[in-house]
C-alpha positions in Angstrom: 0.2 -24.3 17.3 3.1 -25.2 18.5 4.5 -23.0 22.0 7.2 -21.5 20.7 4.7 -20.5 17.1 2.8 -18.5 20.0 5.6 -16.7 21.3 6.2 -15.1 18.7 3.1 -13.4 17.5 2.4 -13.2 21.0 4.9 -12.0 23.5 4.6 -8.8 22.0 0.8 -8.3 21.9 0.4 -9.8 25.5 2.4 -6.5 27.1 -0.7 -4.3 25.9 -3.9 -4.9 28.3 -6.3 -2.6 26.9 -5.6 -1.5 23.3 -8.3 0.0 21.0 -9.7 -2.0 18.2 -9.0 -0.8 14.6 -12.6 1.2 13.9 -12.1 2.6 16.6 -9.4 4.5 16.3 -9.6 7.1 13.7 -13.8 8.0 14.2 -14.7 9.4 17.7 -18.4 8.0 19.8 -20.8 5.9 18.1 -21.1 4.8 14.7 -24.4 5.1 12.8 -26.3 2.4 12.0 -28.1 3.7 9.4 -27.2 2.5 5.8 -24.6 4.9 4.4 -24.5 4.6 -0.2 -21.4 3.4 -0.8 -19.4 3.6 -4.3 -20.9 0.2 -6.3 -16.5 -0.2 -7.1 -13.7 0.6 -4.8 -10.6 -1.0 -4.9 -11.8 -4.5 -3.0 -14.9 -5.7 -2.8 -17.2 -3.6 0.5 -19.0 -6.0 1.6 -21.5 -4.2 4.6 -20.2 -7.2 7.5 -17.2 -5.9 6.8 -15.4 -2.7 8.7 -12.1 -3.6 6.3 -12.5 -3.5 2.3 -12.1 -7.4 1.2 -9.0 -6.8 -1.4 -9.0 -10.6 -1.6 -7.9 -10.3 -5.6 -5.3 -8.3 -4.4 -4.2 -10.5 -1.7 -4.5 -13.7 -3.9 -2.1 -11.8 -6.4 0.3 -11.2 -3.6 0.0 -15.2 -3.3 -1.9 -15.5 -0.4 -3.8 -18.5 -0.9 -7.5 -18.5 -1.5 -8.7 -21.3 0.9 -5.8 -19.3 3.8 -8.3 -16.2 2.8 -12.0 -17.8 2.9 -10.8 -20.0 6.3 -9.6 -16.9 7.7 -12.3 -14.4 7.1 -15.0 -17.4 8.6 -13.4 -17.5 11.4 -13.7 -13.8 12.0 -17.1 -14.0 11.0 -18.1 -16.9 13.8 -16.6 -15.8 16.7 -17.9 -14.4 19.8 -18.5 -11.1 20.2 -18.5 -8.3 21.8 -17.8 -6.2 18.8 -16.8 -2.6 18.7 -19.3 -1.9 16.2 -21.9 -5.2 16.2 -22.7 -4.9 12.2 -19.2 -5.3 11.1 -17.8 -8.9 12.1 -14.1 -7.7 12.0 -14.0 -5.6 14.7 -14.0 -8.5 17.6 -12.5 -6.0 20.3 -10.2 -8.1 22.4 -7.2 -9.9 21.2 -8.1 -13.8 21.4 -9.7 -16.2 18.1 -12.0 -13.6 16.0 -9.8 -11.0 16.3 -8.3 -9.9 13.3 -4.8 -9.3 13.8 -5.1 -12.2 15.8 -6.4 -14.4 13.5 -3.9 -13.2 10.6 -1.3 -13.1 13.3 -1.3 -17.1 14.5 -0.7 -17.7 10.7 2.2 -15.2 10.0 3.8 -17.0 13.3 3.5 -20.5 11.7 5.1 -18.6 8.1 7.9 -17.4 10.3 9.1 -20.0 12.4 8.8 -22.6 9.8 11.0 -20.3 7.5 13.6 -19.8 10.3 13.5 -23.8 10.8 14.3 -24.1 6.9 17.6 -21.3 7.2 20.2 -23.3 7.4 19.2 -26.4 5.2 17.1 -24.5 2.4 17.2 -21.3 1.8 15.1 -20.4 -0.5 12.9 -22.8 0.8 13.0 -20.4 3.9 12.6 -17.2 2.1 9.3 -18.4 0.9 7.9 -19.0 3.9 9.7 -15.8 5.3 8.0 -13.7 2.7 4.6 -15.5 3.4 4.8 -14.5 7.0 5.4 -10.9 5.7 2.3 -10.9 4.4 0.4 -12.5 6.8 1.5 -10.0 9.5 0.9 -7.3 7.3 -2.8 -8.6 6.8 -2.9 -8.5 10.3 -1.7 -4.4 10.3 -4.0 -3.7 7.4 -5.2 -1.0 7.0 -1.9 -0.2 8.8 -3.8 3.3 11.1 -1.3 5.3 13.0 -2.3 4.7 17.1 -3.5 1.2 16.5 -1.2 -0.7 18.7 -2.0 -3.8 18.1 -1.5 -3.3 14.1 1.6 -1.5 14.6 2.9 -4.5 16.4 2.0 -6.7 13.9 3.9 -4.5 11.4 7.0 -4.7 13.6 7.0 -8.6 12.8 6.3 -7.8 8.8 9.0 -6.0 8.1 11.1 -8.3 10.2 10.2 -11.3 8.3 10.6 -9.0 5.2 13.7 -7.8 6.2 15.1 -11.6 7.0 13.9 -13.0 4.1 15.8 -10.4 2.1 19.0 -11.3 3.2 18.3 -14.5 1.4 18.2 -12.8 -1.8 21.2 -13.3 -4.4 21.8 -9.2 -3.8 20.5 -8.9 0.2 17.5 -6.2 0.2 19.5 -3.2 1.1 17.6 -0.7 3.7 18.4 2.9 2.9 17.9 5.9 5.8 17.5 9.8 3.7 17.8 12.2 5.3 14.6 15.0 5.5 14.1 17.6 8.0 15.8 16.4 10.7 14.4 13.0 10.4 14.9 9.9 7.7 13.0 8.4 4.7 13.4 4.8 5.0 12.9 3.0 2.1 14.1 -0.7 1.1 16.1 -1.0 -2.2 15.7 -4.4 -4.4 18.6 -5.1 -6.8 18.6 -7.8 -9.1 22.6 -7.6 -9.6 25.0 -5.5 -8.7 28.0 -5.4 -11.6 26.6 -2.7 -12.9 24.4 0.4 -12.6 20.4 -0.2 -13.3 17.9 2.0 -14.1 15.6 2.5 -10.6 11.9 2.6 -10.6 10.4 4.2 -6.8 7.4 2.6 -6.0 4.7 3.7 -3.8 0.9 2.2 -3.1 -2.1 3.3 -1.6 -2.4 4.8 1.9 -3.3 1.1 3.2 -0.5 -0.7 1.7 2.9 -1.1 3.1 6.4 -0.8 1.1 6.6 -5.1 1.3 3.2 -5.5 -0.8 5.7 -4.7 -3.7 7.7 -7.7 -3.8 5.5 -9.7 -6.5 6.1 -7.0 -9.0 9.9 -7.0 -8.2 10.2 -10.9 -8.1 7.8 -10.6 -11.2 8.3 -8.0 -13.5 11.3 -5.7 -12.8 14.0 -8.0 -11.7 13.7 -10.0 -15.1 14.1 -6.9 -16.8 17.3 -5.9 -14.8 15.4 -3.0 -13.4 16.0 -1.6 -9.1 13.2 -0.9 -6.9 12.8 1.3 -4.1 10.2 0.9 -2.4 8.7 4.5 0.2 5.7 4.5 2.4 3.1 7.1 1.7 3.2 10.0 4.3 1.6 9.1 7.7 2.2 5.2 7.0 4.2 2.6 8.2 8.2 3.9 7.9 6.7 7.0 7.1 4.1 7.4 9.7 5.9 10.6 11.3 5.2 12.8 8.5 0.8 13.5 8.1 -0.6 13.7 4.4 -0.4 17.4 3.2 -1.2 19.0 0.2 2.7 18.9 -0.9 1.7 14.7 -1.2 5.3 14.0 -2.8 7.2 15.8 -0.7 8.9 12.6 1.3 9.7 11.3 -2.6 10.7 14.3 -3.9 13.8 13.9 -1.0 14.3 10.6 -2.5 14.7 11.9 -6.0 17.0 14.4 -4.7 19.0 11.9 -3.0 19.2 9.0 -6.0 23.3 10.6 -7.0 24.3 9.0 -3.6 23.1 5.3 -4.2 25.8 3.6 -5.9 24.1 0.9 -7.6 21.8 3.0 -9.3 21.9 5.4 -12.6 20.8 8.8 -11.7 19.6 9.3 -15.4 17.1 6.9 -15.5 15.1 6.9 -12.8 11.4 6.2 -12.4 8.3 6.5 -10.4 5.2 3.6 -10.3 2.6 4.7 -8.1 -0.9 2.9 -6.9 -4.2 5.1 -5.6 -2.4 8.2 -3.4 0.6 7.2 -4.9 -0.6 7.7 -8.6 -1.0 11.0 -7.4 2.5 11.3 -6.1 3.8 9.6 -9.3 1.8 12.6 -11.5 2.6 14.9 -9.2 6.6 14.9 -9.3 6.1 14.2 -13.6 5.1 17.7 -13.1 7.4 19.4 -10.9 10.7 17.1 -11.5 11.2 16.9 -15.2 15.0 16.7 -15.7 15.2 14.8 -12.3 12.3 12.0 -13.9 12.6 9.6 -16.8 9.3 8.5 -16.9 6.2 7.7 -14.2 3.3 5.3 -14.2 0.1 6.3 -12.2 -2.0 3.1 -11.1 -5.6 4.1 -10.8 -4.7 6.7 -9.5 -6.1 10.0 -7.3 -5.5 12.4 -9.2 -8.8 15.0 -9.6 -12.6 14.1 -9.3 -12.1 12.3 -5.8 -11.2 14.9 -4.1 -13.4 17.3 -6.0 -16.9 15.4 -7.0 -19.1 15.6 -3.5 -21.4 13.0 -4.4 -18.5 10.9 -5.5 -16.7 11.9 -2.0 -19.4 11.1 0.2 -19.6 7.3 -1.3 -16.4 6.6 0.7 -16.4 3.6 3.1 -16.0 3.9 6.8 -12.5 2.0 6.3 -11.6 4.2 3.6 -12.7 7.5 5.2 -10.3 6.1 8.4 -7.5 5.8 6.6 -7.5 9.5 4.8 -8.3 10.8 8.2 -5.3 9.3 9.8 -2.5 10.2 7.4 -3.7 14.0 7.8 -3.5 13.1 11.4 -7.0 14.1 12.1 -10.6 12.4 13.0 -13.2 11.1 10.1 -16.3 11.9 12.0 -16.6 15.3 9.8 -16.8 13.9 6.3 -18.2 17.3 5.0 -15.2 18.9 7.0 -12.8 16.7 5.2 -14.3 16.8 1.3 -13.6 20.5 1.7 -9.9 20.4 2.9 -8.9 17.3 0.8 -10.1 19.5 -2.5 -6.4 20.6 -2.1 -5.0 16.9 -2.8 -6.3 17.2 -6.7 -4.0 18.0 -9.2 -6.3 20.0 -11.5 -6.9 22.1 -8.3 -3.6 22.6 -7.6 -3.0 24.1 -11.5 -0.7 20.7 -12.4 -3.4 18.6 -14.6 -4.0 20.3 -17.5 -0.8 21.0 -18.7 1.6 19.1 -20.2 4.2 17.7 -18.4 8.0 16.4 -20.7 7.9 13.2 -18.8 6.2 10.4 -20.5 3.1 9.2 -18.0 1.6 6.0 -18.4 -1.7 6.3 -16.9 -3.5 3.1 -15.9 -7.4 2.0 -14.1 -10.3 0.5 -14.3 -13.3 1.9 -16.0 -15.7 1.4 -13.0 -13.3 3.2 -10.6 -14.4 5.4 -9.0 -11.6 6.5 -7.1 -9.4 6.7 -10.3 -12.7 7.0 -13.1 -11.8 6.9 -16.6 -12.0 10.2 -17.5 -9.3 10.9 -15.1 -7.2 8.1 -16.9 -7.1 10.4 -19.9 -6.9 13.3 -18.4 -4.0 12.3 -16.8 -2.4 10.6 -19.8 -3.3 13.4 -22.1 -1.1 15.8 -19.3 1.9 14.5 -20.7 3.4 15.3 -24.3 4.8 10.9 -24.1 1.6 10.4 -22.4 -0.5 7.2 -22.9 -3.7 5.8 -21.5 -4.8 2.0 -20.4 -8.4 2.1 -19.6 -8.9 -1.9 -18.2 -12.7 -3.6 -18.2 -13.0 -6.4 -17.2 -12.7 -9.0 -14.5 -12.1 -10.5 -12.5 -9.5 -8.1 -10.7 -7.2 -11.1 -10.5 -6.4 -10.8 -14.1 -6.1 -7.1 -14.4 -3.6 -6.7 -11.6 -0.9 -8.8 -14.0 -2.3 -7.4 -17.0 -1.5 -3.5 -15.3 1.4 -4.1 -14.2 2.9 -6.1 -17.5 2.3 -2.6 -19.2 4.0 -0.6 -16.5 7.0 -3.4 -16.8 7.2 -2.9 -20.7 6.6 0.8 -20.8 9.6 1.0 -17.6 11.5 -0.9 -20.3 10.9 1.6 -23.5 11.8 4.6 -21.3 14.3 3.6 -18.8 
């Protein structure tokens, strides 16, 4: 790799001499080596040899090349230790070859430098390279735990590349800073055009995704339909990391919804919400709480009830997901039993919402074999809306399911916005 490529990815990282490896951030002490019964179907393959859930289908859907994914994972797998947890290949503790953040950041640096070199001569190609850099740096940061120094550095580079790519759009990307409780909720506003006000969709993901993960949803589904997209991080992650995840999971999004009338390019009367995983919990929650401000909502594999209330199900949560949930709440993941009792409050049924009927048309999408959002939750969410509809997917590979779910979401938004 050229020296200039190394400078970008290593300049910040090498300033930090002693950092914690990702798997040690939210769990204190030594991990048990005893086998744990893991849910048979989660969002991404749980491989016993990896700490991180391997969301290959999602990464491919975003645009990351399959060969690149496999070759990077292979380098991580064969790297010499030491590792924070010996049985997990992706826990090489030093920032060097084989370390998760290092490997993906090198790819990010290469794509970034290529994009910057093309800025003047070929801006369209430069944008592609910068978006690729953002994806690589986002992967380096995954699962984006607060307090993970190397991850935070990768996040900074991911957002830098994304913002620069956004300036090469026909309508440049806009950054909104929305006041809330003495701080700001920061979001990216994507506009397909500016010659008329547009319907707006506020989009949020899971507790292990960043705002920039939804670029393809906008580019392929929303922009061609003349729908604007405002991305917002979930509490405890990304730009929203200074707010912990609490039972009032939708408080940041509610503040964003209140702010929409001040955004000059969008129609405040045509606003929808799309949420994935915990973002689906938020979208559904606001469908109950804000029926006069929301025109429609879409929950994709939303964590609505059973994941939080079925103890046996909750106990099958993989280590990375345990750490992610605890990290957003500002606690350790060691006492998972105690966290189960605390997390029961996230259930929309426990909160007294799911089971009543909102006037906001709610589309509930999920996979038949998903343990976070089982079929009963998919159907129950749809039944809690007077104009609700359920779409239960039972097809593999997941790569194809993403496209099917998002096309259905786009069609739903077109009808209701």
